[in-house]
N, C-alpha and C positions, 0 to 999 in steps of 0.2 A: 749442392754434392751431398748426398746422405748422410749423417753422426753413426760410425760404427755403437754394433749394439752393445751391451757390455754382457757380460756370459749369463749372467742372473738375468737378463732377462726377459731371454725364452724359456715360454714352461716347456719342459720336458718328460717325454714318455718314456717311462724304467719301466718294468720289473720291481717290487722293492726287496731290498738287501737282501742277505741269505739271514740275516740274524735278527729279522723279523718273527715274530711265534703268533702266525693270523689267525685271529679268529673262522672255527668253523660253524657257522649258521645253524646248521640243520642240526645243530645239537642241543641248542640254542632254545630253552621252555618260554616262548613271549607270552606276556603279560598286556592284556587287552589295554590297560589305562596307560602303558607306555606309550607314544608315540618315536622313539630313536627305540632299536634293536640293539645297536651298538655303540660305545663312546671308547673308543680306547688310542691308547697313548704308547709309542712308545720309544724310549728314548737312548739313542747311542753316544757318548763324551766320548769323544778323541784327542786326540795331542792338538790345543785351540779352533780343536770345526767340533759344535754340538748341531746333531741329526734327530731331527722329531719329524717319526712318523704316527699321521693319524688313518684310525679308520671308524667312520661313523656313517652308520647304516638306519635309514626311517622306514613308518613302513606310512601306506600313504591310504589314507582310510576315508578322505573329505577331498573335496574339491579347494577348501582351504588349505589344510596339509599338502596338498599339492600346489599349492600356488607358494606355500612357507618355505617349503623344501627342493620345490623344483627348481630352485637357481643356484644352480651353485656357485658358495666364493670360494676362493682360497687369497689368502695375501704372504707376499714376502720382501724381505730390502734387498734388492738384489744389488748392492754393494757391499753385501756378510753372505749371499749364497743365493742356492735354487727353489725354484719353486719343481719339484720333480710328481706328476701326476701317475700312478700305477691303477686307477683300476675306478670308472665308472659305469657301473651295471644295474639292470634291469631287473628282480626275480622275480619274475610270475609265473606261477603253477607250475612249479620246477619246473623251467627252462630261466637257463641267464642269458640275458641279452645285453651284447658287449657292443655299448658304447661309443667308446675310441673305436674299437676294433671297426666299427660303422664309417669311420672317416671324423667324426666329429669334436673339435677339438677349443678351449679356452682360448676364449678372446682375453686381451690383456689394457687394463686399463689401469691412468695412471685415476688412483682416487684419495685426496689424501680427506682423509676423515677428521681429522680435528682442525680445519683448515681457517675454522670462524673461533679459535680458539685459538687462533694463529702460530700454528702449528704446521709445519712440513716437515712431515714424519720420513717420506722418500718413502712409503712402503707402494706394491703393484696389486694390484688385485685383477685376479682372473677370476673370469665367469663365465656361466656354461647353464642357457637352458637347457633341460634336459629334453629331449626331442624323444615324443612317444610316450608319454611315463602315464599312464590312469591310475584311478582310483582300484586300489587295491594290490598296490605292486608296490615290493620293496627297494630302496634306490640305497646304493651302496656305491658309497665314495672313498679312495683310499690315496692320501695322496702323504707325500714329505717336504719339510723345509729346512732347509739345511744354514749354517751358522757362524761363521768363522770372524769376529767383532777385530776391525784394523784396532781399535783402543788396545783392547785387551791382552791383545797378542799370543800365547802360545798357554793364558788361561779361558777357562770353560765356566758358565753359571747357569741354571736352568731354577723355574721359578712353576708350581703348576697347583692348584685350586682343588682339596680333594672333599668332595659332596659329599655328604651322612644323611640317615637315616632322618627323618625319616623321610626324607627327599630321595627317589628313585626316578632318575632321571634317563635309563636305559637298563634292559632286561642282563644286557651282563654292559660292567662297566671296570677299566683296569687303565693302572699304568705301570709302568714296564723300564727297568733302567737297566741299561750296561755298559760297560766300561772294560779296560783292560786293565788284569792285576794291579798292576805296574803304576796305577795313577794314582794323585793322591788326594783323591775325591772323597772330601767329604759332603754326608747327609744331614736333614733332622726336618722333622713335622714336627704337628704340634697347633696347639694342647691338647692331653685325653690320650691321644694317640702312640702308640707304640710300634716306630720301624720293624717288619720280622727282619732280622739278620743278613743280609745280603748271599746271595749261593754261589759259590765257584763254579759257572762251569766254564771247562776247557780254562782258557788264557781272562777269563774275562769274570768279576762280577756280575752279581745279575739281583736288581731287586726289583719286587711286584708285590701292587697295591690293588687289592681288591674293592671294588667299593662297591656301593657304601659302604663308609666307616658308621659303625654304629653309632647310635647317636650320645650327642655330646652329654653332659652334665649342664642345669641347666645354670648358669650368673645371673647375681642382680646388673641393674646398671650401671649401678658406678660400679663397680669392678673393673679392675683393671683392665684395657684395651687386651693386656696377652690373655687375659685367661677367655675372652666371649670372643675372640676373630674365629673367623672359617679357619681347618686347621689349612697350609697350604707345606707341600715337598720339595723341599728347597735341595742343590743340588752345586759342588763349586768343586775349583780344581786353586783357592788362593787358600795360604797357605796362612793367612790372620789377617786384622785389619791394617796393620800395616801395610801388607803387599797390596791390599785394594791402595792404601795412599799413595805406596811410592808408585806404582803403575799408571796410575793418575798426572802425579807431579808433572813429567815433561811437557805434557801438553798449556801447564799453566808456566811457563818461563817467560817474562815477559824481557827478558835483555835484546836489546835493541830492537823492541817492537815498535818506540814514537821515532826510528828515524823515516828521513821522510815525511812526516804527515805536519805540517809547518806550522796550517791553521792551527792543528790540534796543540800543540805545545805554546802557540801563543795565550788559549785557552789556558792551560797548564801553569804559565809566568802570569797573567793575569788571578787566580787562583792561590797563587803565592804573595805575589804581592797586596792581596786586599788585604789579608790577614797573616799577624803573625804568628795567632793562635790554630796549632793540629787540628784541633778539634775543627772548629770553624772550617778551615781551609779540608778535612773529611767531608764534612757535608756539601763544602763546594762542590768540590769532586762527584759526590752521590747524584747531586744535585745532575748536573750534567753530565752523567752517561744516563740518569733516568729522563730526563728529560729530552734529550739533543738524537737520541735512538731508542727507539719506537719494538717493540720486542715482536718477536718473530723468532722462534723455533725450526730452523735447519738441520734436519736428520738425512742431508744427500751426503754419501760421498765420506762416511765415517762420522756424520754430526751429530750421534746420537751421545756419542761421550767425548770427541773430540771436538773441541773448539772451535768455530772463527775466530782468524786472525784477526789483531788486534788490526791494521790497514784495510781490512775487508772491511770491519763493523764500521770503524769510520767514515769509510767510502759511498756505504749503502745507506749508512746511517739507520741500521735493523738489525739487531742480534739474539738470541735467547739467552736463558740465564749465566748458559757455556758462553758466551761471547761478551759479553753485559761485565762478567765474574775480570774478564781475565784484562779486558780497557781502563777498568776502574784500579787492580791490583798494579796497570803501566801506569796510571796519575798516579797512586798513590804512591809508587816506591821512586819515580820522578820528583815527587815533593818528599821524599826521604822520610814515609814516616810508614812505619814498619805494618805492615798487612801479610793474610794469607788466605790461601781460598781453605774455602771449609763444604763438606759436600753433606746433604740434610734432609730429613723426606717431612716433606710438609703437611700430610698427614697421619703419616702414619707410624710420626720419632716415635712414640711410645712401645711400638714393636722392635728398632734396630739392633738395641741390646738383646736381644733372645734370639735374634738372627744370627747364622753365621755368616758367614763378611764373604759379602759380594757387592759390586758396584749395585748391581739393583733394590739391593737395602734403600736404596738412597734414590731419589725426582728432581731433589736442586739443589743449586750450587753459589755458595756465594764469599763474602769478604766478610774474615774477620780482620779490625784493626785492633791493635796494639800503640795507648796512647793514655801515657801517662800512670801505666799499668793496670790500665785498663780496658775489658774484652771490649769492642762497639761491635755488635753486626747492620754489616752494609749490604745492603740489597740491588742491586741496582733493576729489576725486573719491576721495582715495586713505581712507587709515586708520594711526591708529596714528603721531600729529605726535609728534615726539620730538626734544628739545633737543639730545642729542649726534649727531643724524645729521643734521636739520635740515641740515648740510654738502654733507652727500653729493648730488650730481648724478644726472639720471635720467638715463640711458642710450640719450638719443633724437636726440646728433651734434651739432643745429644747432637752433637756434628763430630766427622772427620774428619781433620785433619789434610790437608794434600800437603805430603815432603818427600822429596827425595829419599830420604830414608825410610822413610813410615813415620804412620802414626799411629796411637791405639784413641777408638771413643772418648771423647772430650763430652760431660754434659755440660749443658750453658746454664748460664750460673745470672742471675741478676744482680748485678757490681756496684749500681746506681742507684736511690731511690726511678724510683717508678714513674713518672709525668702520667697524668691522667691527659688521655687525647679526646675526649668529649666531657665537657665538663655545663653541665645546663640550670641554670638560674632563674624561677617563676620570682617577678616583683609582682605584686597583689597587693590593690589600695583596699583596705578593708572597712573605711569611716564613713561607708554609708549603713553600715550593723553586719551583725552575727546572723540576719536569714535572707540577706539580698547578694546578686550575686555582687561578683566583682570584677572590672578593668584589669585587665594585669598584663605582663609581655612576659613573654620566653622567649631569652637567651640566649641558646647553647652555640657556646663556644669551639670551634673542633681544627686539631691541628694534627697534618700528617695525611697519611694517606684518603680518611674522608673527608679533610677539607678541600684536594684536590679534585675528589671527585664530585664535591660540593660544586667548587669554583668550576668544573669543567660545564656540569649542566646547571647553574645558573638562568642561563641565554635561552635557551632551552625550554626551559618551566612553561607553563601557562598558569595563569592564573588558579584552574582549577587543580592541578596539578602542587602549586606554593601550596593553599588550601590545605591538600590532603595531606602534604609531607608536617607542614604545621600541626593538623589534626595527629598524626604518629607521633610528634614529640609532647604533643598537652598531652600524651596519657598515660604518662608519669604520674602526672598530676592526680589522677583518678579522676573520677565524675566524668561527669561531658562536661566538653569544653568547646564552646564554637569561637574558630577561628576565625577573625575576622581581614588580617593581613599579613602576611606574608615578605621576609625580606632577608636577602644575602647579599651579603658587602666582603670581599675582598679583603683580606690581611695587608700583610706589606710582602709577600709574597704567595703562589696559591698554595704554599701549607699552609694556610691561615687562612680560616673563613670563620662567618658568624651569621647566623640563622636569627631571624628576629621576627620573634609571630606575638603581633599586637589580638589577643584574646578575652573574654566572655567566660569565668569560671564562675561554676558554682561557691557559696559559700563554704569552707570550710571550718564554720562551724557546728561541731552536732550538739544537737540539744536535749538533755534527757530532766522533764520537767524545767524547770529552770536554770535549771547548771551548763551552760554551756562549753564546749573542749575544742580542741583545733588541736587535730591527732593531724599533721601530714605524713605524707605518702615518705619511709626513709628507707632504706635499706636495709638499717636497723632494725625495722620496726619488719619487715618484710623477708629475711632470712629464714631460709631453716636447714635445719642439719639431720635429715632424718632417714640414715643409708636403714636397708632393709637386711639385715642378717640372721633371722629369723629360725633360717636353716640349721643343722649345724657342721656342715658340710660350709657353711658358705662365712663360719666364725671366727675365722683366718684371712679373711678377705684382704686388702687394704680398700680405703674409696678414693674414687680417683677425684683431685681437686681443678675446677676446671682452671685452663692455663693464666698465665700471666696477664694481665688486668686494671686499668685503674681509673673511674669516675667518681668525678665528680658531682654535687645536686645540692644546689639551696633554694630556702625560698628568704623573698624578704616581703614581709607584712608590712604594710602603711596603718598605724590602727587613730578608730579613731578618741575624740579627748571622753575620757569618763573620771570620773572620781572614785570609780572602785581599781585596783588593782590587780595585772595579769597575772595569773599563779603559773612559776613554769614548773612541773613535776617530771623528775627525774633528774641526768645526771647532764650537766649543760655541757662540758670538756668530756671528752670521751677517745680513749682510744684502747683499744682492747683487741686482739688477736683470735677468733675462734676458727678452729675446723681450719685453718691456714689462709684464712679473708679475715685481711688488717681494718676495722673501722673507727674513722674520727672522725669526733661533732665539734662542732664550736657555738654554742648559741651564746645573742648578744639580748639586751634587752633597754634601751636609750632610746632617748627623745622620740617616742613614738613608732619607732622603729622595730621591728623584733625580726630578728634575721636567725636562723636556722643550716647551718651547712654541713652536708655529711661527706667524707670522700670513702670507698670500696677499693683495698685492690685486694686482691686472688694473687695469693704466693705460689700457685698452681703446687706441683707437687701430689704429694698421698697421705693421706691420712694413717699411721699406722694400727692395726687392726688392736694392741693393745691397747689405746687413744682413741678410739672409738666412744666409748661411752663418758671419759671425761666431756672430752668438745660436744657431744649430745647436750650433757647438761649442762657450759659452756650457752649455746643455744636457746638454748629453752629458756635458760635466765635472760639471755639477749633477748628473746620475742616479750615476756615478760614486762620487763624496765623499758615501755614506748615511754617515748615521750609525748606528752602532753602539754597543752596550755589550758586554762582554765579561764575562760573572759570571766571577764566581773559581771554581776548584776544588771549595771549602768549599761551593760554593751546596748545599744539601740540597735532596734524594733522593727521592722517592718509596717507595722502597724500603726505609725505616728503617720503615716500620711493617707492613712483615714480622714477626711475631712469630717471635723467633730462642730457643727455647727456655724462659729470661724471658723478659716482655711485654714488645715492642717501647717502640718511642716511644707516647707516651699519645695516644689516635685521640681526647681532649679537643680535641686543638688541631684537629681537620676537622670539629668538633661546626657552626660557623656555615656551612660550606657545607653539612653533613647537612641545615641549618634551611632554611637557600633549597632545598636538592632538594625538602623534604618540603612546603615551602608550593605548590611545582610539580605535586606530583603534586594538592595541595589543591584545588589552582587548575581542574585538566584529568583529573577523577576518573576518564572516559572514555577517556584516551589513551594510547596507550601511550607514546608516547614520554618524558615526563619517569621512568616509570617504570621504560624501557630507559636513561635518564642516567643515573638512581641505580644502578643494576645496573652501569653501565658502571664510576661513581666508583668502586663498593666494590670491583668487580674487580679494577682496578688499583691500589685498597690495601690489596688481600690481604686483606679481610674477603667470603667468598668461601661463606659461607654469608649473608649477609645479600645479596649478589648475587643468589643460588638464592634466596630468598624474594620480589624485586625481580620475576626473569623467571617465579616459578610465577604470578602476580597479572598480570604481563602475559600469560600464555599465558591464564590466565584471558578476558581481555580478545579478544584474538585468535590463533585458535590457527592458527599461518604455520610455513613450512616451514622459514625464515631464524630465526625464533625458538626452534625447538626442535635449530636447528642451534650454535645460540647457544650453548644452554641445555647443551649438552652439553659444550664447553668448559667450564664452573663448575662439572659433575659430576667431569670431571675431574679438575679442581684439591682436589675434595674424595675426589677416589680411589673415586669411585661406578661403576669402569668398567661395572657392568651397566644401571646406569641413560644415562651417556653411551650403550652401545648400542642400548641403548632410544628415546632421542630422535633416532640420530642417522639409526637405521631409520623411525623418525615422518615424519621429515625426508625420506628418499626416496620414501617413499611417496607425500608431498604433491608433490612436486615434484624428479621422478626425472632430476638431474644427470648426468653423471660426476662430477663433485668430490664429490657430496656422495653416489654409490656407492661412491666412493674413501675415503674419510673414514671410514665407516664398518666399509666392507672391513680398514680397516690396525686400527681399533678391532676388529675380530674376532679378525683375529689375532692384537694384544696380550694378546684372552681366552684364546686356545689353539684356539682356533676355526674355525679354516684349510679347511676343507671348506667351510661355512658361509662365509669369504670369499672365495675359489674361484666360489663359484655366484654371490655377487652381482659378482664381477669379470667374470665372461662374459656378466653383460649390457652391458658400459661396450662406448663407442664412441666415436668422434671425431676428432678433429683431430688435428694431430703432437701439437701441446702435450700431451692427453689421452692421446694413445698413449704418449707420456712418463712419466707421472705413470702411466698401469697397468702399465708394466716396473714401475715401482722396487717396486709395490704388491706386484705376484709374484715378486720377487724377497725378497723379506719374508715370502709366506711359505714361500717355499721354504728358505729359509736356517732357518726356524721349524721346519721340517722334517725340514730335518737335513742338504739337499741347497742348502748355500750355493755353490759350482761352478757351478750351474745358473742361480741365481741372477747369478752373473759372467760368465753369456757376456749375459747380455737386457743387461747394463752393454756389452759387447765390441760387442753386433750394433749399438746408439744409436750408438755413436762409430764406427762407419763409416762413416761421411758424413758424421761434425763431428770428423775426433778430434783437435782441439782446444775442446772446448764445455764451458767452464768450468763450465756448472749440471750435464751428466752428469759431469764428470771430480770434482766435489766429492761428487755422489751414490754417485758408485764406492764413495772413499773411503773416505764415512761407513759405506759397506756393509760395507766390508773390513775398518774399525774395528771394529763395531759385534758384526760377525761374529765376527771373527777370521778372512777368511774370507784363503786366500793372505798376512798380516799378509806375509812376508817382503819381495815383490815390490812392498805397498803407496805405500813410500815416495817414488817416484818420480812413482808417478800423482798423490799426491797433492801433489807440488812442479808437478806443471802446473797442476792447480786451482790453487792458489796466484794464478800464474803468468799467468792466462788466466780465473780467474773477477770478472766484477762487485762479487761481492761478498765481496772479500776476508779479513772480521774470520772469517766461516763455513767458509771453505776455510782457515783457518787453526785452527779449532778441529777441524776434520775430524784433517789432518796431524797437530796433538794427542795427538790420538785414536790413531792410530798410529803413534807416538812412542812416547805411555806403556804401550801394549802390547810395543814393541818392546824395554821397558827403556831406552830413548837420554832420559833423564828429564831434563837441562839445556838439547834441545833442546824437547822437552816443555814445559818453562815457559817461557821464552820467545816460542815461538809463541803460548799461550793468551796471556800478557801485553799481545802485539801485539794480541790479535785485542781483548782488553777495552779496551783503551787507543782501539780503532776504535768498540768498539760496548759501551761501560762496562755497557748496560743487559743484556749475555746473559748471563740467568741459565744458562743449559745451560755455557758455559762458565767463567763463575764456579766449577761444579762440577766441571766438569773442573779447573780449576786448582789446587782444592783436595784432588782426590785424586790427581794429582801433587806435590802438596809433601806430601800422604798418605807416597809411596811414596817419597820423599825424607827421611820421617823430621823433619818439621819442625815447629814448635808451630803454625805460624798456618793449619794444613792445615784445625783442623775449625769453626773461626771461619766459612771460604768453602764449605764443603761445610754447615755448616748455615743459615745467607746462605740459598746459593740454593734448602737441601730446604724454608724459609719462605716466597719467593716464589713458587716453585712445587711444592708437594708433590708433581704426580703425577710428573716426571722421577724421586723416586725408585725407580717401578714399574720407569720403563725401563732405568735402570740397573743394577738390579737382575737385569731380565732378560738382561741385556747379560756378564753376568758379575762386575758388584760389589759387593762388600761395604758394604750403607748399614744 
């Protein structure tokens, strides 16, 4: 047997009602920039019914536009009203072609537009591919949709978005509303727009808005949303929020709703007997609703406002926010816990207070329980009900309690201390020293919805997915963190999850000369409060604060044994509120462990205009007073792993890092990245042979110019200069950039192959920086060929236009020292380099070379030591100091020389070429 159709399921074809004021297309001036000719909406408000009339006319100027607008669609809710088509016509060369009169009709589809979001809104869609449409035509479609909402009774509401200049979506745009003069219709629009007064036409009031509206004032992004929102024309017949509340109240009466549901009643009794604490019972009830009933919004048969009954929800095991709220209320009432439903807006809670009293101001309903005098907001549509988090309020700003006697809007207040739903800890092993990677673990503890989502996805994540997840967490530490392994562990239930990431972290010690500082990435250091109130009109605007939330971040460092002390600069304990952000800090240093923990809690709300300046000053003060830890001078450094005659520090200390790097290579055997990371680590810890193995393996996977150039540096430290030259030549052939040509030429020069070097340099051209490097390289060629003065002339030419260029002066000073050209005149040049150079350490090193050549040993030693104070890892300077000490007959000379040669074996050849005995 066929099912009888609802009255609203059939498309009706009727003339437009007499109250419609049609648009005369012949009077409109066309703008070629607009595809739409008319966008007209006319509304009639009646007792309990809303009639909306639409008139849209389109200009077809291309096949693409014909495709886009040639299929006409209209949607309506058949349980609430009708779709009435008045006209579908084609206007062509002054002729009107009536598509409906020709026998065409719209096809009715049920198209659930939001089904992928678990929303069955009950709408129907009528569609027609307009036959005979051609480029050059105008297509006009006029239809009406009526709506009598079962839930609202005699009340009516409507909201229409109004568009502003510089937008012009149609040649003619209008919204026109009319209602019987006796109806108590309220209306409102804004911001930055004053509605015209309604006109009285017969027995009706009439309100008309011509579009576009004038362009709105520009507001900063941190101004309240009520200033920045687009204008919306609202009309409604509700007397106030109290009536909105009371109209909804009958649908949330739970009396007798659990009758006959024995299995549900048994679960309720299990909750009751499981705990004597009402808050624990409420969370258990919430968990039952969240986990046993999946989300599906059913808008059929008035379901947009009327909740599905409890028995159906429990039987079908699905429901939307209304259904879940109703069944949760029934359970809480059965448990004797005071609770009531409250309406809320998820995205636009900040706008509710400026809205007309309409049910349409809300898009969500949840439960508010009152337990021991405190409010708890229980959302059955969420997941991860958790006792620790239940006191955290949602970011909805205000709610409207649903009560039989009605209620006013009530602000949402955080009545209990907010609990962080995310806590992240970095446990880092810094015992290897201040300039080496740190093995470590990230432990992220999640509570509530985030934990439930993590637990649900844990088994579905591939190893690559997990490493990517760990990488996102690692970004909180700053720098390049390399993830090795990720584990996800569920807590006592699915509302708790812990993600554990094993990773290799860059050193957090930053050196400025010989002074090392740990400055972890903390909320207090990164927080900024810089509201833009530069325009006079903006100075009275509040600043919106992010919604309430809390997070905890902790760094735990295992420190090396040192004779010196770690010095903490900044407040060890801190509890300060800046711009409605509360920061709490706790720092401890004991038994070789440094722990730094900070909690940031956003209190939400707004900063009043008169408080902005004071809060800005507090934020600047907070940013200036960063927490820092100064490491002792004897903090271990990487160069202790350089072999120095006897075996240096035991490389077994590096085994944990080597193991982690090996695991990364095993995980990605076809990628060069892990191999290059290990090669870089080995190079920096002076295992040049191991670095070469990794570079060879990387080049087997991907032979790029950059990799050949990098491997050349490894060959240099292994004193295999022929292989170095071969790699540099290969890099240059693959990608002949000026810097690669110059690097190749310099290596050929060092090998005495000056003719080949000149041939390569002859092919170099580029900007001023390239020309400068070219001059330096040619000067070395000339010096090696015995014409040092010719090379010196190149520096003189560079200095003609910039006589105080510190970089050129330093290069000239170094050239004069290594090739012993005009040594007697060099000190003055070198002093000018020290005075003008941005890299003072390098300039001091160059002058020390000249002073050594000139026999001014005390002055040379002073310069070398000053350079090492500024750059203690400068190996060339360490060797130079050793040579100076040797010339002075000092016993400690050989230690410096041996240490420098162990760190960089290649410089032995450089200094020999320059006339030093090594």
